[in-house]
C-alpha positions as CSV (number, residue, x, y, z in Angstrom):
1,M,69.6,94.5,159.5
2,R,65.9,94.6,158.7
3,T,64.7,98.6,158.3
4,L,60.9,97.9,158.7
5,T,58.9,95.2,160.3
6,L,55.9,93.4,158.6
7,A,53.8,95.1,161.2
8,A,55.0,98.2,159.9
9,L,54.8,97.7,156.3
10,A,51.3,96.8,156.8
11,A,50.6,99.7,158.6
12,G,52.4,102.2,156.2
13,L,52.4,100.9,153.1
14,V,48.8,99.6,152.4
15,A,45.0,99.6,153.6
16,C,43.8,95.9,154.6
17,T,40.6,94.4,154.8
18,G,39.6,92.1,157.9
19,D,40.8,89.2,155.9
20,G,43.9,90.7,154.9
21,R,43.6,91.5,151.4
22,E,44.6,94.6,150.1
23,V,42.2,97.4,149.4
24,R,41.7,98.0,145.9
25,S,42.6,101.7,144.7
26,A,39.8,104.1,143.5
27,S,40.8,103.3,140.0
28,A,38.9,100.0,140.2
29,D,35.8,101.8,140.4
30,A,36.4,104.1,137.2
31,P,34.4,103.7,134.2
32,K,35.1,100.9,131.8
33,G,34.9,101.4,127.9
34,K,34.8,104.7,126.3
35,G,31.8,106.0,125.1
36,P,28.1,106.7,126.4
37,G,28.0,102.7,127.0
38,A,30.8,103.1,129.1
39,G,30.7,100.1,131.7
40,K,29.5,97.8,129.4
41,G,33.1,97.2,128.4
42,Y,35.5,95.0,130.2
43,D,37.9,96.3,133.0
44,H,40.8,98.2,131.5
45,D,42.3,98.1,135.3
46,P,42.1,94.6,136.8
47,F,45.3,94.7,139.0
48,P,45.2,98.6,140.1
49,S,47.7,100.1,142.5
50,T,47.4,99.9,146.0
51,Y,50.2,101.7,146.6
52,R,50.2,104.0,149.9
53,A,53.1,105.8,150.7
54,Y,55.1,105.3,153.7
55,P,54.7,107.8,156.9
56,G,57.0,110.8,156.6
57,R,57.3,114.2,158.2
58,A,57.6,117.7,157.4
59,T,61.2,118.4,156.1
60,L,63.1,121.6,155.5
61,V,66.6,121.1,153.5
62,T,68.8,124.1,153.6
63,N,72.0,125.5,152.3
64,V,72.3,123.2,149.3
65,T,72.5,123.6,145.6
66,I,69.2,122.6,143.9
67,L,68.7,120.9,140.4
68,D,64.7,121.2,140.0
69,G,64.7,118.9,137.3
70,E,63.1,121.1,134.8
71,G,66.4,123.0,134.2
72,G,66.2,125.3,136.9
73,R,69.1,126.1,139.5
74,I,69.4,127.5,142.9
75,N,72.5,128.1,144.9
76,N,72.2,128.2,148.6
77,G,68.7,127.1,148.5
78,S,66.1,125.3,150.4
79,V,63.6,122.5,149.9
80,L,60.5,122.5,152.0
81,F,58.0,119.3,151.7
82,R,55.0,118.0,153.8
83,D,52.7,115.3,153.7
84,G,54.3,113.8,150.9
85,K,54.4,117.1,148.7
86,I,56.7,119.5,147.8
87,V,55.5,122.9,149.6
88,E,58.2,125.3,148.5
89,V,61.4,125.8,146.9
90,G,64.0,128.7,147.3
91,Q,66.4,130.5,149.0
92,A,65.0,131.9,152.1
93,I,62.4,129.5,153.5
94,A,61.8,129.9,157.5
95,A,61.5,126.5,159.7
96,A,58.1,126.6,161.2
97,D,57.4,124.6,164.5
98,G,57.7,120.7,164.0
99,V,59.6,120.9,160.7
100,T,63.0,118.7,160.7
101,V,65.6,120.8,159.8
102,I,68.5,119.3,157.9
103,D,71.6,121.7,156.9
104,G,73.0,120.3,153.7
105,Q,76.0,122.6,153.7
106,G,78.2,121.6,150.7
107,K,75.5,119.0,149.4
108,W,73.1,119.1,146.2
109,V,69.4,118.4,146.2
110,T,67.6,117.3,142.9
111,P,64.6,115.0,142.6
112,G,64.7,111.5,142.5
113,V,66.1,109.8,139.2
114,I,63.6,108.2,136.9
115,D,64.4,105.3,134.9
116,V,62.3,104.5,131.7
117,H,64.0,101.2,131.0
118,S,64.6,98.5,133.4
119,H,64.1,94.8,133.9
120,L,64.3,94.7,137.7
121,G,62.0,92.1,139.1
122,D,61.6,90.5,135.9
123,Y,65.3,89.5,135.7
124,P,66.1,89.7,139.4
125,S,69.1,89.0,141.6
126,P,70.4,86.2,141.8
127,G,70.6,85.9,138.1
128,V,69.5,82.3,138.0
129,E,67.0,80.7,135.3
130,A,64.5,80.3,137.9
131,H,64.4,83.9,138.0
132,S,64.3,84.6,134.1
133,D,60.8,86.0,133.3
134,G,61.4,89.1,131.0
135,N,60.9,87.7,127.6
136,E,58.2,85.2,126.9
137,M,59.7,83.9,123.7
138,T,57.0,81.4,122.3
139,G,55.7,83.6,119.5
140,P,56.9,86.9,117.8
141,V,53.7,88.6,119.1
142,T,52.8,88.6,122.8
143,A,50.9,91.5,123.5
144,E,49.1,89.7,126.0
145,V,51.7,89.3,128.7
146,W,52.2,91.9,131.1
147,A,55.3,92.5,132.7
148,E,54.1,93.4,136.0
149,H,53.0,89.8,136.3
150,S,56.8,88.8,136.7
151,V,57.8,91.6,138.9
152,W,59.4,90.1,142.0
153,P,59.3,92.8,144.7
154,Q,62.2,91.2,146.9
155,D,64.5,91.9,143.9
156,P,67.7,93.5,145.7
157,G,68.2,95.5,142.8
158,F,65.2,97.8,143.9
159,A,67.3,98.8,146.8
160,R,70.6,99.2,145.3
161,A,69.0,101.6,142.7
162,L,67.7,103.6,145.4
163,T,70.6,103.5,147.8
164,N,73.2,103.8,145.2
165,G,71.2,105.7,142.3
166,G,68.6,107.6,143.7
167,V,66.2,105.9,141.7
168,T,62.9,107.0,142.9
169,T,60.5,105.7,139.8
170,L,61.2,103.2,137.2
171,Q,59.5,101.3,134.2
172,I,59.4,97.5,134.1
173,L,59.4,96.3,130.5
174,P,59.3,93.0,128.8
175,G,62.4,91.7,126.9
176,S,62.8,92.5,123.2
177,A,63.0,89.1,121.8
178,N,59.5,89.9,120.3
179,L,58.2,92.3,117.9
180,M,55.2,93.0,120.5
181,G,56.6,92.0,124.1
182,G,53.8,93.0,125.9
183,R,52.9,95.7,128.7
184,S,55.2,97.4,130.7
185,V,54.6,98.7,134.4
186,T,55.8,102.1,136.1
187,L,56.7,101.4,139.9
188,K,57.3,103.6,142.9
189,N,60.9,102.4,144.3
190,V,59.7,101.5,147.5
191,Y,59.8,98.1,149.3
192,G,56.6,96.4,149.0
193,R,55.1,92.9,149.7
194,T,53.0,92.9,146.3
195,M,53.8,94.2,142.9
196,Q,50.6,96.1,143.5
197,A,51.8,97.9,146.3
198,M,54.5,99.4,144.3
199,K,52.4,100.3,141.2
200,F,52.9,104.0,140.5
201,P,49.1,105.2,141.0
202,G,47.6,106.4,138.2
203,A,50.7,106.0,135.7
204,P,49.4,104.8,132.1
205,Y,50.6,101.2,131.0
206,G,53.4,101.2,128.7
207,F,53.7,98.5,125.5
208,K,57.2,97.0,124.5
209,M,57.9,96.8,121.0
210,A,61.0,95.6,119.3
211,C,62.5,96.3,116.0
212,G,65.9,94.7,114.1
213,E,67.9,92.0,115.1
214,N,66.6,90.5,118.2
215,P,63.3,89.2,117.2
216,K,64.4,88.3,113.5
217,R,67.2,86.5,115.0
218,V,64.9,84.6,117.6
219,Y,62.1,83.3,115.3
220,G,64.5,82.9,112.2
221,S,66.8,80.6,114.3
222,K,63.5,78.8,114.8
223,G,62.6,78.6,111.1
224,R,59.8,80.7,111.6
225,M,58.5,84.2,110.7
226,P,60.0,86.8,110.9
227,S,63.5,86.0,109.9
228,T,64.2,89.4,108.2
229,R,63.6,93.1,108.7
230,M,60.9,92.9,106.3
231,G,59.5,90.2,107.8
232,N,59.3,92.0,111.4
233,V,57.2,94.8,109.6
234,A,55.1,92.4,107.8
235,V,54.3,90.8,111.1
236,D,53.9,93.9,112.6
237,R,51.4,95.5,110.4
238,A,49.1,92.2,109.9
239,T,49.0,92.3,113.6
240,W,47.7,96.0,113.9
241,L,45.2,95.6,111.2
242,R,43.3,92.9,113.1
243,A,43.7,95.1,116.4
244,K,42.1,98.0,114.5
245,D,39.1,95.6,113.5
246,Y,39.0,94.5,117.1
247,D,38.8,98.1,118.4
248,R,36.1,99.1,116.0
249,K,34.0,95.8,117.3
250,W,34.4,97.0,120.7
251,D,33.9,100.7,120.1
252,K,30.5,99.6,118.2
253,Y,29.5,97.6,121.2
254,E,30.2,100.3,123.6
255,E,28.3,102.7,121.9
256,D,25.3,100.7,120.7
257,G,25.1,97.4,122.9
258,G,24.1,94.2,121.5
259,E,26.2,91.1,121.9
260,A,29.6,91.6,123.3
261,P,32.4,90.6,121.1
262,T,35.0,87.5,122.2
263,R,37.7,88.9,124.5
264,D,41.4,88.5,123.3
265,L,43.9,89.8,125.9
266,A,46.5,90.6,123.2
267,M,44.1,92.8,121.4
268,D,43.0,94.3,124.4
269,T,46.3,95.7,124.8
270,L,46.7,97.1,121.2
271,R,43.3,98.6,121.3
272,G,44.3,100.3,124.3
273,V,47.3,101.9,122.4
274,L,45.3,102.9,119.5
275,D,42.9,104.5,121.8
276,G,45.9,106.2,123.6
277,E,45.2,104.6,126.9
278,I,48.7,102.7,126.4
279,L,52.1,104.3,125.5
280,V,54.4,102.8,122.8
281,H,58.1,102.1,123.7
282,N,60.0,101.1,120.9
283,H,63.5,99.1,121.3
284,C,65.1,100.3,118.2
285,Y,68.7,101.2,117.2
286,R,68.9,102.0,113.7
287,A,67.9,105.5,112.4
288,D,66.2,103.7,109.1
289,E,64.1,101.6,110.9
290,M,63.2,103.9,113.4
291,A,61.9,106.2,110.3
292,I,59.9,103.1,109.2
293,V,58.4,102.3,112.4
294,M,57.1,105.8,112.5
295,D,55.9,105.5,109.1
296,M,53.9,102.5,110.3
297,A,52.4,103.9,113.4
298,Q,51.3,106.9,111.2
299,E,49.4,104.1,109.0
300,M,48.2,102.0,111.5
301,G,46.7,105.3,113.9
302,Y,49.2,105.1,117.0
303,K,51.7,107.0,118.0
304,V,55.7,105.9,119.2
305,T,56.1,107.7,122.8
306,A,59.9,106.6,122.6
307,F,62.7,104.5,121.0
308,H,64.6,103.3,123.4
309,H,68.6,102.4,123.0
310,A,68.0,104.2,119.9
311,V,71.7,105.0,119.3
312,E,71.2,106.3,115.7
313,S,68.7,109.2,117.0
314,Y,71.1,111.9,116.2
315,K,71.0,111.1,112.4
316,I,67.2,111.8,112.5
317,A,66.8,114.4,115.1
318,D,64.8,116.6,113.1
319,L,62.3,113.7,112.3
320,L,61.9,112.9,116.0
321,K,61.4,116.3,116.7
322,A,58.5,116.7,114.1
323,R,56.8,113.2,115.2
324,G,57.1,114.2,118.9
325,V,59.0,111.2,119.9
326,C,61.5,110.7,122.6
327,S,64.7,109.0,122.5
328,A,65.9,106.9,125.8
329,V,69.7,106.2,125.0
330,W,72.9,105.3,126.8
331,A,76.0,107.1,127.3
332,D,78.5,105.3,125.3
333,W,77.1,101.4,124.6
334,Y,77.7,100.4,121.3
335,G,79.4,97.7,119.1
336,F,78.1,94.8,120.8
337,K,75.7,93.9,117.7
338,M,75.9,95.3,114.2
339,E,73.0,97.6,114.7
340,S,74.4,99.3,117.6
341,Y,77.7,100.0,115.5
342,D,77.3,103.5,114.7
343,A,76.8,105.1,118.0
344,I,78.5,108.3,119.3
345,G,78.7,109.6,122.8
346,E,77.2,113.2,121.7
347,N,74.0,111.2,120.8
348,L,71.9,112.8,123.5
349,A,73.3,116.0,123.7
350,I,72.8,116.4,120.0
351,L,69.3,115.2,120.0
352,D,68.5,117.7,123.0
353,Q,70.5,120.6,121.1
354,Q,68.5,120.0,117.9
355,G,65.0,120.3,120.0
356,A,64.2,116.5,120.2
357,C,63.2,114.7,123.4
358,A,65.7,113.0,125.2
359,M,66.7,111.1,128.3
360,I,69.1,108.8,129.9
361,H,68.0,105.3,130.5
362,S,69.7,101.9,132.0
363,D,68.4,98.4,130.6
364,D,70.8,97.2,133.3
365,A,71.0,96.3,137.0
366,N,74.2,97.9,137.4
367,G,74.0,100.8,135.3
368,I,70.8,101.9,137.0
369,Q,72.9,102.6,140.2
370,R,74.9,105.3,138.4
371,L,72.7,107.0,135.7
372,N,73.7,110.0,137.3
373,Q,77.4,109.3,136.1
374,E,76.1,108.2,132.7
375,V,74.8,111.5,131.9
376,A,78.3,113.1,133.3
377,K,79.8,111.1,130.7
378,V,77.5,113.0,128.1
379,I,78.3,116.1,129.4
380,A,81.9,115.5,128.6
381,S,81.2,114.0,125.3
382,A,79.3,117.2,124.5
383,K,81.9,119.2,125.7
384,R,84.4,117.8,123.5
385,A,82.4,118.2,120.4
386,G,81.6,122.1,121.2
387,I,78.2,121.5,122.7
388,T,77.7,123.0,126.3
389,V,75.4,121.4,128.6
390,T,74.9,122.6,132.0
391,P,74.4,120.5,135.3
392,E,70.8,122.1,135.8
393,H,69.9,121.4,132.5
394,A,71.4,117.7,131.9
395,W,69.2,116.7,135.1
396,T,66.2,116.9,132.9
397,W,67.6,113.9,131.1
398,L,67.1,112.2,134.6
399,A,63.9,113.6,135.8
400,I,61.3,115.4,134.1
401,N,61.8,113.8,130.6
402,P,61.4,110.5,131.5
403,A,58.6,111.6,133.6
404,K,57.0,113.0,130.3
405,A,57.4,109.8,128.5
406,L,55.8,107.6,131.1
407,G,52.8,110.0,131.3
408,I,53.6,110.9,135.1
409,D,55.0,114.6,134.6
410,K,52.0,116.2,136.2
411,V,52.8,114.6,139.6
412,T,56.6,113.9,139.8
413,G,60.0,114.7,137.8
414,S,60.3,118.0,139.2
415,L,61.1,119.9,142.6
416,K,57.9,121.8,142.1
417,A,55.1,122.7,144.5
418,G,52.4,120.2,144.7
419,K,54.4,117.5,143.2
420,M,55.6,114.2,144.9
421,A,58.3,114.9,147.2
422,D,60.4,112.6,145.4
423,V,64.0,114.1,146.7
424,V,67.6,113.0,146.7
425,L,70.0,114.7,149.0
426,W,73.3,114.0,147.3
427,N,76.7,114.7,149.3
428,G,78.5,116.4,146.5
429,D,78.0,117.6,143.0
430,P,75.9,114.5,141.5
431,F,77.7,114.2,138.4
432,S,81.0,113.5,140.0
433,V,82.3,109.9,140.3
434,Y,82.9,110.1,144.2
435,T,79.2,111.4,144.7
436,R,76.7,109.0,146.4
437,P,73.2,109.5,147.8
438,Q,73.0,110.8,151.2
439,M,69.5,110.6,152.1
440,V,66.4,109.7,149.7
441,W,62.9,110.5,150.1
442,V,60.0,109.1,148.3
443,D,56.8,110.8,148.7
444,G,58.2,112.7,151.3
445,A,59.1,109.5,153.5
446,L,62.8,108.9,154.2
447,L,63.8,105.7,153.0
448,Y,67.4,105.7,152.9
449,D,70.0,107.5,155.3
450,A,73.6,106.8,154.6
451,N,74.1,107.6,158.4
452,N,71.8,105.3,159.6
453,P,72.1,101.8,159.4
454,K,68.5,101.4,160.2
455,M,67.6,103.3,157.3
456,R,68.4,101.2,154.7
457,P,66.1,98.9,152.6
458,V,66.7,95.2,152.7
459,S,64.2,92.7,151.1
460,D,63.2,89.9,152.7
461,F,65.2,87.7,150.3
462,E,68.0,89.2,152.0
463,L,67.1,89.0,155.5
464,G,69.0,86.3,157.1
465,Q,71.6,85.9,154.1
466,P,75.1,85.7,155.3
467,G,77.0,89.4,154.9
468,E,80.2,89.9,154.0
469,G,82.7,88.5,156.4
470,D,79.9,86.5,158.1
471,A,80.7,83.1,156.4
472,K,83.0,80.8,158.1
């Protein structure tokens, strides 16, 4: 059954001009460039977000166990949200006139799950070659490509992540075949006609890099550089040197004027990294390689925001903490290639215990539907190792920590007054294998209700497809 009509989508999600074109967000009018000459440079946001929250209603959820996403817990608590924002979180909140009250006796409430590493939309379902748009494997450096230009909004995986996993925000990254795979994009997990209508307003771009086996295997098999780990680093460093020169030329032009340098889309992205506008998310498994990459970043003048997969991060927790670099990891994936061999189930817990920034991630269309259960595995592994992790602290790995890694923690990632009302009501303890989302709100709009078949998002692709029991 269709949840929302196209007319409702057009009215509730995006504002339109008379000819049907979606209105550009205010960010499109932001100054371009950096210095006093700002405005002489190029547009840093040519595909701006057109996201508009769906209509919601003032809602009070009561009698629930609350994990606030920042390590706090309230038993028998209440959450009030209105106009898309969290208004109050506490134990005794009065229900004002016009507020919908939901008695959540025996249930739990958390901020929406944030997945910092996904390929939904770029590797959508059905998983056929025609849909394989995540890896531009035509050269080891493809910094010019943007993952958002491959995102298919009709991917059924978005709805599965929302309804089965409580995922309200996710970062879509290019694949890891290349040393520099291109830009990532952060999305709100809502149904949209276009990628721009899902694009998280104000979120910085990310930049996908990779080290280790993948790029050396892909290009070594083609008889091209890099074919070794030392080749990986050499190509990276040479590319960063070109980027620094490009950055200097554009800085000079934007400050002093004159003839504009020739645009280079790949260098535009690397310049954004050097200037701190774009955050680096680096696919890397081995501890020694992560240490090398951090030294390279220091040499070239950029910062790694997070290492992804990072199965050996536990070996260098102190170095990661000192450099302020996060680790996005799995609970227990290991052994599928040599660089993933030395993983341990306590990885995330050890990083956290040592004061390093850490979080769970999926990298998988199925895994994104149960990230809460993946964290439950980490809690169990930590307990066997003598490390105590409370449920309220564990939810930081699903909420505020990934929000920080995406540069959006000021507006989402926790149940705090003034933040986006990205809220999940679970039908039990969210770390139980038997628990599922009961209701999911994004910016205060109810997008899923397990008890209401009309409130289950269905993409255009799935509409009219034969469901279970319909085929003859």
